[in-house]
N, C-alpha and C positions, 0 to 999 in steps of 0.2 A: 521117353520118347526117342526112338531109334531111327536114324537114317537107313534106310536099306537100298536106296539106288540115287546116284547122281548123274544126269547126262549132262555132257559139255561141250559146247560149240566154240573152238576157240576162233577168234578174229582178228583180223587186221585192218587198220584204215590210218592213214598217215595224218589225216585231221584231227585223230581221237585217238592219239596213241596210248592214251591211260587206259582204254577201255580193252581188256584183255580177253574176255569170254563171257557168254552167256550160260547159266546153268538152271537146270531144273532138278528139284531134290524131292524124293519120294520118303516120308515117314512111314515106317511099319507095314509097308507095301499096301497101304490104303488111303492116304492122302498126300498130293503133290503140289508143289507150288512151282510155277514156271516163270521164269523172267528175272531170276537172280543176275547181278552183275559182278564179274569179276574186275577188280579196278587196282591199278598200281597207282597209288596216292604217294603223298608226299613222305608219309611215315610209313610207308611200305604195302604190302597187299592186303586188300580187305574186300568184302563183300556188301554189296548195295542190295537191299532188298527191294522187290518190284515195286513201282511207284504211279502214280498218274499225275500229271499236271491239272493244277486247279485253276479256275477262272482268274484268281489273282496272281498267278504265275507261279506259286509255291508248290513245290513237289510233295505228294503226301503217300506215304508207303500205303500199299495195298494190304499187305501181310507182313508181318515182322513178329521176330522173338519178343516175349514179353520180360523173360528173365535174363541177366547177363551170362549165367551159365549155358543158357542154350542158344544164345547169340554166339558165344565162344565156339560151342559144339558145331553149330552149322559152319560158322567161318571156318574154323580148322579142318573140316570135313570137305567142304568145298576148295579149298585151297590145295589141300592135299591131292585131292582128285585132279584139280587143274595141272599142279606140277607132273602127275604122273601122266596126264594126256599130252602134255607139251613135250616131255621126254620122249613119247611114242609116237608123235606125229609129224610127219616130214612137212617142211614150209609149204609146200605146193598144195598140201590138204587143208590149211588154213583158209577159211572163208573172208573174203573181202566184204565188210559190212556194207559198203557203198552198193555192191552188187545185190547184196542179200536184202537191203532195205527196198530196193527198187521192184523186188519180185512180188 
């Protein structure tokens, strides 16, 4: 399964500085997953899969890779795109997620 497109929305929010971007990925030009998060964690950058908060307060992934190889491929592809977009995006074009969430 090959990632054929990655769309990235860089974000800034001083209250949640670890969240760096939202990503949508397309596989084989026929299946898309929206709402991946690029996060700067304690051990470096990682990609969190889209999730939903359950009634007990726990978060459960909505979609996720089953194999470690696919997870690494998705993570590497999304982080590579994040770094490319970050290099080519002026600071004033990065969305403030406080404004974004209120729309």
